[in-house]
Phi, psi and omega in degrees: 000133180253136174259127185240129174257116177258140182232128172253097188287149175200154181276348177244331182212119178248117180276148174224151177212136182235127178228158168252144184221130174213120183061236179262006185260131176245138176234126178285130178247331179169160176197166178164202182223144169268110184271126188247344176028242195263021180279160174298151187303314178301325178292321178298319178297318177298318180295323176297310179303312181295319179297316178296317179300318178294320179296319179295318178295319182291315188257346182047059182291153175270334184225148178234120181236140184218151178285139176290157176289137173249158180276108180281167177293331182256113181302325179297319178296319179297319179295316179296320177298317178299321178291322177296317176301316181301317179298319179293317181295322177298321176302316179292317181296322178295334177268006179060037175265138173291146181252128178245131185242140181224142177284160178302321180296316178298318182295312180297321179298316182292326187264317185259329181110351173211145187286353181257018183296151176265173185301321181294326177292319178297313179302315181299313182290323177299315178302315181289314182299318183267001179054049180277147180288336180220172180278126179289154176304150189306312182290324176292319178298318178298319179294319176296322178297322177297317178296318178297317178303315180296320179301316178296316181295317179298317179299316179294323177295321178297316178298315180297318179297319178296318179295318181295319181291326176295320179296315180296316179298320180297321178292324182292329182287335185287000000 
């Protein structure tokens, strides 16, 4: 069983979601947001790093997945988002976790079935996949979706690796 920590980075609100995954089974372990509100930007980055470090200590994840930076309309917002991602990634790197990155389109495709899904569709599918009693807050749902996306990607890599080793064994026998 793999424990996956998904992160939806933001400079004001960073969502997190933690799931356990084995085969086709998903288990919800926790989710929420690191609220950064009205602090100076360097303090917010420190809070992201500390929050990620605490989550890693609390849940002991095997995998760390985060959303890739997208190019926003506002370059200043894109830079701040990149810095928030960096603070989160440093938290994972300090805990010696490999970092897996997924685009918003990949995440929506893995969870909803198409890359153009809106936030409410993602929330609905996360609720159904994880059998949650209520709809998670948008940033937490996005983080859970990132974790689910990684679980699907990880599962596919395992299948591909198994197929490749069977192919190699078949060639060796000839």
